[in-house]
PDB file as gemmi writes it, atoms N, CA and C in Angstrom:
CRYST1    1.000    1.000    1.000  90.00  90.00  90.00 P 1                      
ATOM      1  N   MET A   1       0.828  -1.139  -0.033  1.00  0.00           N  
ATOM      2  CA  MET A   1      -0.163  -0.043   0.040  1.00  0.00           C  
ATOM      3  C   MET A   1       0.929   1.223   0.342  1.00  0.00           C  
ATOM      4  N   VAL A   2       0.288   2.365  -0.931  1.00  0.00           N  
ATOM      5  CA  VAL A   2       1.518   3.231  -0.826  1.00  0.00           C  
ATOM      6  C   VAL A   2       1.067   4.163   0.273  1.00  0.00           C  
ATOM      7  N   ARG A   3       1.681   5.214   0.507  1.00  0.00           N  
ATOM      8  CA  ARG A   3       1.379   5.696   1.988  1.00  0.00           C  
ATOM      9  C   ARG A   3       1.910   7.253   1.430  1.00  0.00           C  
ATOM     10  N   ILE A   4       1.287   8.285   1.561  1.00  0.00           N  
ATOM     11  CA  ILE A   4       1.808   9.800   1.449  1.00  0.00           C  
ATOM     12  C   ILE A   4       1.883  10.583   2.620  1.00  0.00           C  
ATOM     13  N   SER A   5       3.108  11.161   3.246  1.00  0.00           N  
ATOM     14  CA  SER A   5       3.114  12.099   4.365  1.00  0.00           C  
ATOM     15  C   SER A   5       3.611  13.716   3.408  1.00  0.00           C  
ATOM     16  N   TYR A   6       3.423  14.650   4.065  1.00  0.00           N  
ATOM     17  CA  TYR A   6       3.630  15.906   4.044  1.00  0.00           C  
ATOM     18  C   TYR A   6       4.163  16.751   5.083  1.00  0.00           C  
ATOM     19  N   ASP A   7       4.961  16.827   5.312  1.00  0.00           N  
ATOM     20  CA  ASP A   7       6.028  17.679   6.446  1.00  0.00           C  
ATOM     21  C   ASP A   7       5.691  19.450   5.652  1.00  0.00           C  
ATOM     22  N   PRO A   8       5.048  19.989   6.291  1.00  0.00           N  
ATOM     23  CA  PRO A   8       4.540  21.598   5.815  1.00  0.00           C  
ATOM     24  C   PRO A   8       5.752  22.572   6.441  1.00  0.00           C  
ATOM     25  N   ASP A   9       6.089  22.308   7.393  1.00  0.00           N  
ATOM     26  CA  ASP A   9       7.384  23.230   7.674  1.00  0.00           C  
ATOM     27  C   ASP A   9       8.774  22.790   6.979  1.00  0.00           C  
ATOM     28  N   ALA A  10       8.773  21.765   6.717  1.00  0.00           N  
ATOM     29  CA  ALA A  10      10.150  21.664   5.619  1.00  0.00           C  
ATOM     30  C   ALA A  10       9.538  21.452   3.588  1.00  0.00           C  
ATOM     31  N   ASP A  11       7.950  21.312   4.255  1.00  0.00           N  
ATOM     32  CA  ASP A  11       7.739  21.390   2.430  1.00  0.00           C  
ATOM     33  C   ASP A  11       8.245  20.177   1.432  1.00  0.00           C  
ATOM     34  N   ILE A  12       8.153  18.992   2.737  1.00  0.00           N  
ATOM     35  CA  ILE A  12       8.602  17.624   1.953  1.00  0.00           C  
ATOM     36  C   ILE A  12       7.350  16.846   2.014  1.00  0.00           C  
ATOM     37  N   LEU A  13       7.265  16.140   0.400  1.00  0.00           N  
ATOM     38  CA  LEU A  13       6.227  14.882   0.313  1.00  0.00           C  
ATOM     39  C   LEU A  13       7.082  14.157   0.046  1.00  0.00           C  
ATOM     40  N   TYR A  14       6.586  12.832   1.272  1.00  0.00           N  
ATOM     41  CA  TYR A  14       6.940  11.655   1.323  1.00  0.00           C  
ATOM     42  C   TYR A  14       6.203  10.418   1.078  1.00  0.00           C  
ATOM     43  N   VAL A  15       6.363   9.860  -0.385  1.00  0.00           N  
ATOM     44  CA  VAL A  15       5.560   8.555  -0.874  1.00  0.00           C  
ATOM     45  C   VAL A  15       6.147   7.593  -0.850  1.00  0.00           C  
ATOM     46  N   GLU A  16       5.554   6.881   0.221  1.00  0.00           N  
ATOM     47  CA  GLU A  16       6.279   5.357   0.493  1.00  0.00           C  
ATOM     48  C   GLU A  16       5.539   4.611  -0.455  1.00  0.00           C  
ATOM     49  N   LEU A  17       6.396   3.557  -1.381  1.00  0.00           N  
ATOM     50  CA  LEU A  17       6.030   2.800  -2.425  1.00  0.00           C  
ATOM     51  C   LEU A  17       5.808   1.451  -1.953  1.00  0.00           C  
ATOM     52  N   ARG A  18       6.843   0.788  -0.842  1.00  0.00           N  
ATOM     53  CA  ARG A  18       6.866  -0.760  -0.398  1.00  0.00           C  
ATOM     54  C   ARG A  18       7.514   0.016   0.884  1.00  0.00           C  
ATOM     55  N   ASP A  19       7.099  -1.138   2.245  1.00  0.00           N  
ATOM     56  CA  ASP A  19       7.499  -1.501   3.570  1.00  0.00           C  
ATOM     57  C   ASP A  19       8.978  -2.082   3.065  1.00  0.00           C  
ATOM     58  N   GLU A  20       9.758  -1.490   2.528  1.00  0.00           N  
ATOM     59  CA  GLU A  20      11.039  -2.042   2.867  1.00  0.00           C  
ATOM     60  C   GLU A  20      12.136  -1.417   3.436  1.00  0.00           C  
ATOM     61  N   LYS A  21      13.569  -1.573   3.534  1.00  0.00           N  
ATOM     62  CA  LYS A  21      14.533  -0.832   4.243  1.00  0.00           C  
ATOM     63  C   LYS A  21      15.293   0.027   3.006  1.00  0.00           C  
ATOM     64  N   GLU A  22      15.574   1.004   2.931  1.00  0.00           N  
ATOM     65  CA  GLU A  22      16.365   1.617   1.925  1.00  0.00           C  
ATOM     66  C   GLU A  22      18.234   1.039   2.114  1.00  0.00           C  
ATOM     67  N   ALA A  23      18.497   1.188   0.711  1.00  0.00           N  
ATOM     68  CA  ALA A  23      19.827   0.363   1.108  1.00  0.00           C  
ATOM     69  C   ALA A  23      20.751   1.416   0.160  1.00  0.00           C  
ATOM     70  N   ASP A  24      20.081   2.853  -0.481  1.00  0.00           N  
ATOM     71  CA  ASP A  24      20.612   3.745  -1.194  1.00  0.00           C  
ATOM     72  C   ASP A  24      19.632   4.704  -1.421  1.00  0.00           C  
ATOM     73  N   VAL A  25      20.802   5.963  -1.827  1.00  0.00           N  
ATOM     74  CA  VAL A  25      19.561   7.121  -2.360  1.00  0.00           C  
ATOM     75  C   VAL A  25      20.213   7.801  -3.721  1.00  0.00           C  
ATOM     76  N   ILE A  26      19.321   7.956  -4.600  1.00  0.00           N  
ATOM     77  CA  ILE A  26      19.294   8.484  -5.543  1.00  0.00           C  
ATOM     78  C   ILE A  26      18.829  10.009  -5.833  1.00  0.00           C  
ATOM     79  N   SER A  27      19.741  10.587  -5.833  1.00  0.00           N  
ATOM     80  CA  SER A  27      19.173  12.574  -5.944  1.00  0.00           C  
ATOM     81  C   SER A  27      19.152  12.646  -7.511  1.00  0.00           C  
ATOM     82  N   ILE A  28      18.138  13.311  -7.305  1.00  0.00           N  
ATOM     83  CA  ILE A  28      17.243  13.750  -8.872  1.00  0.00           C  
ATOM     84  C   ILE A  28      16.626  15.429  -8.709  1.00  0.00           C  
ATOM     85  N   GLY A  29      17.561  16.323  -8.668  1.00  0.00           N  
ATOM     86  CA  GLY A  29      16.906  17.743  -8.728  1.00  0.00           C  
ATOM     87  C   GLY A  29      16.628  18.117  -7.102  1.00  0.00           C  
ATOM     88  N   ASP A  30      15.023  18.210  -6.606  1.00  0.00           N  
ATOM     89  CA  ASP A  30      14.831  18.467  -5.313  1.00  0.00           C  
ATOM     90  C   ASP A  30      14.050  17.344  -4.781  1.00  0.00           C  
ATOM     91  N   ALA A  31      14.691  16.246  -5.409  1.00  0.00           N  
ATOM     92  CA  ALA A  31      13.602  14.629  -5.427  1.00  0.00           C  
ATOM     93  C   ALA A  31      14.738  13.811  -4.985  1.00  0.00           C  
ATOM     94  N   GLU A  32      14.389  12.964  -3.999  1.00  0.00           N  
ATOM     95  CA  GLU A  32      15.406  11.482  -3.362  1.00  0.00           C  
ATOM     96  C   GLU A  32      14.672  10.518  -4.146  1.00  0.00           C  
ATOM     97  N   VAL A  33      15.182   9.381  -4.655  1.00  0.00           N  
ATOM     98  CA  VAL A  33      14.597   8.487  -4.950  1.00  0.00           C  
ATOM     99  C   VAL A  33      15.314   7.205  -4.097  1.00  0.00           C  
ATOM    100  N   LEU A  34      14.425   6.472  -2.827  1.00  0.00           N  
ATOM    101  CA  LEU A  34      14.943   5.620  -1.896  1.00  0.00           C  
ATOM    102  C   LEU A  34      15.051   4.406  -2.652  1.00  0.00           C  
ATOM    103  N   VAL A  35      16.053   3.220  -2.752  1.00  0.00           N  
ATOM    104  CA  VAL A  35      16.044   2.083  -3.191  1.00  0.00           C  
ATOM    105  C   VAL A  35      16.632   1.158  -2.028  1.00  0.00           C  
ATOM    106  N   ASP A  36      15.805  -0.347  -2.190  1.00  0.00           N  
ATOM    107  CA  ASP A  36      16.644  -1.602  -1.742  1.00  0.00           C  
ATOM    108  C   ASP A  36      17.679  -1.773  -2.162  1.00  0.00           C  
ATOM    109  N   GLY A  37      18.732  -2.540  -2.125  1.00  0.00           N  
ATOM    110  CA  GLY A  37      19.552  -3.438  -2.360  1.00  0.00           C  
ATOM    111  C   GLY A  37      19.736  -3.966  -3.328  1.00  0.00           C  
ATOM    112  N   GLU A  38      18.661  -4.221  -4.051  1.00  0.00           N  
ATOM    113  CA  GLU A  38      18.263  -4.137  -5.862  1.00  0.00           C  
ATOM    114  C   GLU A  38      18.058  -3.202  -6.446  1.00  0.00           C  
ATOM    115  N   GLY A  39      18.183  -1.923  -6.222  1.00  0.00           N  
ATOM    116  CA  GLY A  39      17.920  -1.097  -6.555  1.00  0.00           C  
ATOM    117  C   GLY A  39      16.438  -0.553  -6.998  1.00  0.00           C  
ATOM    118  N   ARG A  40      15.378  -1.324  -6.520  1.00  0.00           N  
ATOM    119  CA  ARG A  40      14.026  -1.231  -6.591  1.00  0.00           C  
ATOM    120  C   ARG A  40      13.646  -0.055  -5.786  1.00  0.00           C  
ATOM    121  N   PRO A  41      12.866   1.061  -6.162  1.00  0.00           N  
ATOM    122  CA  PRO A  41      12.204   2.109  -5.736  1.00  0.00           C  
ATOM    123  C   PRO A  41      11.585   1.608  -4.221  1.00  0.00           C  
ATOM    124  N   VAL A  42      11.762   2.595  -3.251  1.00  0.00           N  
ATOM    125  CA  VAL A  42      11.380   1.945  -1.793  1.00  0.00           C  
ATOM    126  C   VAL A  42      10.531   3.737  -1.559  1.00  0.00           C  
ATOM    127  N   ALA A  43      10.645   4.242  -1.891  1.00  0.00           N  
ATOM    128  CA  ALA A  43       9.743   5.891  -1.484  1.00  0.00           C  
ATOM    129  C   ALA A  43      10.830   7.107  -2.325  1.00  0.00           C  
ATOM    130  N   ILE A  44       9.792   7.947  -2.353  1.00  0.00           N  
ATOM    131  CA  ILE A  44      10.467   9.155  -2.875  1.00  0.00           C  
ATOM    132  C   ILE A  44       9.931  10.196  -1.913  1.00  0.00           C  
ATOM    133  N   GLU A  45      10.803  11.095  -1.697  1.00  0.00           N  
ATOM    134  CA  GLU A  45      11.174  12.638  -1.040  1.00  0.00           C  
ATOM    135  C   GLU A  45      10.963  13.745  -1.938  1.00  0.00           C  
ATOM    136  N   ILE A  46      10.243  14.424  -2.027  1.00  0.00           N  
ATOM    137  CA  ILE A  46       9.975  15.652  -2.982  1.00  0.00           C  
ATOM    138  C   ILE A  46      10.210  16.841  -2.245  1.00  0.00           C  
ATOM    139  N   TRP A  47      11.398  17.431  -2.107  1.00  0.00           N  
ATOM    140  CA  TRP A  47      11.354  18.651  -1.527  1.00  0.00           C  
ATOM    141  C   TRP A  47      11.028  19.988  -2.067  1.00  0.00           C  
ATOM    142  N   ASN A  48      10.819  21.198  -1.651  1.00  0.00           N  
ATOM    143  CA  ASN A  48       9.938  22.052  -2.303  1.00  0.00           C  
ATOM    144  C   ASN A  48       8.598  21.377  -2.846  1.00  0.00           C  
ATOM    145  N   ALA A  49       7.772  21.088  -2.365  1.00  0.00           N  
ATOM    146  CA  ALA A  49       6.841  19.928  -2.664  1.00  0.00           C  
ATOM    147  C   ALA A  49       5.783  20.908  -3.324  1.00  0.00           C  
ATOM    148  N   SER A  50       5.295  22.302  -2.648  1.00  0.00           N  
ATOM    149  CA  SER A  50       4.179  22.998  -2.894  1.00  0.00           C  
ATOM    150  C   SER A  50       4.826  23.712  -4.016  1.00  0.00           C  
ATOM    151  N   LYS A  51       6.345  24.224  -4.453  1.00  0.00           N  
ATOM    152  CA  LYS A  51       6.614  24.968  -5.619  1.00  0.00           C  
ATOM    153  C   LYS A  51       6.516  23.877  -6.807  1.00  0.00           C  
ATOM    154  N   HIS A  52       6.340  22.934  -6.896  1.00  0.00           N  
ATOM    155  CA  HIS A  52       6.748  21.610  -7.888  1.00  0.00           C  
ATOM    156  C   HIS A  52       5.143  21.044  -8.295  1.00  0.00           C  
ATOM    157  N   GLY A  53       4.187  22.229  -8.110  1.00  0.00           N  
ATOM    158  CA  GLY A  53       2.605  21.843  -8.780  1.00  0.00           C  
ATOM    159  C   GLY A  53       1.996  21.049  -8.194  1.00  0.00           C  
ATOM    160  N   LEU A  54       2.322  19.940  -6.858  1.00  0.00           N  
ATOM    161  CA  LEU A  54       1.946  19.101  -5.819  1.00  0.00           C  
ATOM    162  C   LEU A  54       0.459  19.655  -4.878  1.00  0.00           C  
ATOM    163  N   LYS A  55       0.830  20.922  -4.808  1.00  0.00           N  
ATOM    164  CA  LYS A  55      -0.415  21.727  -4.146  1.00  0.00           C  
ATOM    165  C   LYS A  55      -1.893  20.773  -3.756  1.00  0.00           C  
ATOM    166  N   GLU A  56      -2.216  20.109  -5.269  1.00  0.00           N  
ATOM    167  CA  GLU A  56      -3.207  19.614  -4.791  1.00  0.00           C  
ATOM    168  C   GLU A  56      -3.260  18.295  -3.982  1.00  0.00           C  
ATOM    169  N   ILE A  57      -2.288  17.500  -4.049  1.00  0.00           N  
ATOM    170  CA  ILE A  57      -1.905  16.563  -3.459  1.00  0.00           C  
ATOM    171  C   ILE A  57      -1.819  16.655  -2.220  1.00  0.00           C  
ATOM    172  N   ILE A  58      -0.999  17.922  -1.758  1.00  0.00           N  
ATOM    173  CA  ILE A  58      -0.791  18.568  -0.439  1.00  0.00           C  
ATOM    174  C   ILE A  58      -1.427  18.748   0.511  1.00  0.00           C  
ATOM    175  N   THR A  59      -3.022  19.458   0.268  1.00  0.00           N  
ATOM    176  CA  THR A  59      -3.717  19.855   0.386  1.00  0.00           C  
ATOM    177  C   THR A  59      -5.156  19.190   0.185  1.00  0.00           C  
ATOM    178  N   ASP A  60      -4.905  17.984  -0.332  1.00  0.00           N  
ATOM    179  CA  ASP A  60      -5.976  16.640  -0.426  1.00  0.00           C  
ATOM    180  C   ASP A  60      -6.158  15.847   0.649  1.00  0.00           C  
ATOM    181  N   ALA A  61      -6.548  16.066   2.093  1.00  0.00           N  
ATOM    182  CA  ALA A  61      -6.220  15.322   3.281  1.00  0.00           C  
ATOM    183  C   ALA A  61      -6.647  13.669   2.911  1.00  0.00           C  
ATOM    184  N   SER A  62      -7.343  13.233   1.970  1.00  0.00           N  
ATOM    185  CA  SER A  62      -7.893  12.067   1.811  1.00  0.00           C  
ATOM    186  C   SER A  62      -6.564  11.082   1.421  1.00  0.00           C  
ATOM    187  N   VAL A  63      -5.404  11.654   1.407  1.00  0.00           N  
ATOM    188  CA  VAL A  63      -4.048  10.608   0.764  1.00  0.00           C  
ATOM    189  C   VAL A  63      -3.486  11.239   1.611  1.00  0.00           C  
ATOM    190  N   ILE A  64      -3.385  11.795   2.275  1.00  0.00           N  
ATOM    191  CA  ILE A  64      -1.941  12.501   3.417  1.00  0.00           C  
ATOM    192  C   ILE A  64      -2.311  11.884   4.658  1.00  0.00           C  
ATOM    193  N   GLU A  65      -1.063  11.369   5.307  1.00  0.00           N  
ATOM    194  CA  GLU A  65      -1.110  11.218   6.445  1.00  0.00           C  
ATOM    195  C   GLU A  65      -0.524  12.347   7.535  1.00  0.00           C  
TER     196      GLU A  65                                                      
END                                                                             
């Protein structure tokens, strides 16, 4: 199950894709993709989320923890 959380103070949107331990981080601009030991995505962090057109997701309480 995908879980989404948002930290308004840091303006970071966190999308957990799988409940696995991260082994590495791939940085891509204002985002980080956390991957497991086999390189499969575990989670995504998006910094400055409100500035990247994600305002609708951030403010939709039905999907944010």
